[in-house]
C-alpha positions, 0 to 999 in steps of 0.5 A, spaced: 547 544 482 552 545 477 547 543 471 542 548 474 536 543 473 530 544 477 530 538 482 524 533 480 518 534 485 515 528 488 509 532 491 506 536 485 499 538 488 496 539 495 492 533 495 499 529 494 502 533 499 497 531 504 497 524 502 504 524 503 503 527 510 498 522 512 502 516 510 508 518 514 504 519 520 500 513 519 507 509 519 509 512 525 503 511 529 503 503 526 509 502 530 505 503 537 498 502 539 495 507 534 494 502 529 486 503 528 488 511 527 494 509 522 489 505 518 484 511 518 489 516 516 491 511 510 484 510 508 483 518 508 490 519 504 488 514 499 482 518 498 486 524 498 490 522 492 487 516 489 493 515 484 498 515 490 501 508 488 504 506 494 498 507 498 494 501 496 499 496 499 500 500 505 493 500 506 493 492 505 498 491 510 494 495 515 488 491 514 492 484 514 494 486 521 487 488 523 485 481 521 481 483 515 485 479 510 480 479 505 479 486 504 486 487 504 487 482 498 481 485 494 485 492 494 491 488 492 488 485 486 486 492 484 493 494 484 494 497 476 499 492 472 503 498 471 504 500 478 511 501 480 509 497 487 505 491 483 511 486 485 510 489 493 502 488 492 503 481 489 508 479 495 504 482 500 498 478 497 502 471 497 504 473 505 496 474 507 494 468 503 499 464 506 498 467 513 491 465 513 492 458 511 490 459 504 496 455 501 493 453 495 490 459 493 497 462 494 500 457 490 495 458 484 496 466 485 504 465 485 503 461 478 499 466 475 504 471 477 509 468 473 505 466 467 
């Protein structure tokens, strides 16, 4: 406050605000029995703010929980290399592959991540 600088805005547009709101709601719903609604809201948030870096990872986690590992992995593999959530996306991908019994594929992907 003493520097009289304006704080950085986390949300700059209405679409980003809607995406943040829907993301928070989806996370809360996912704690209970609202998983299908959480998944739907996350997809809406992703379309409202396609540049929101965290949403693909959240969507992939929810898809994985819904038994849709292939869809989740496809979304994670499309995460931009410059995304601050790329390490999270890679971790979730490896977990999904391992949980699906695709250990060799997970190992190959892990090696590729380190190369």
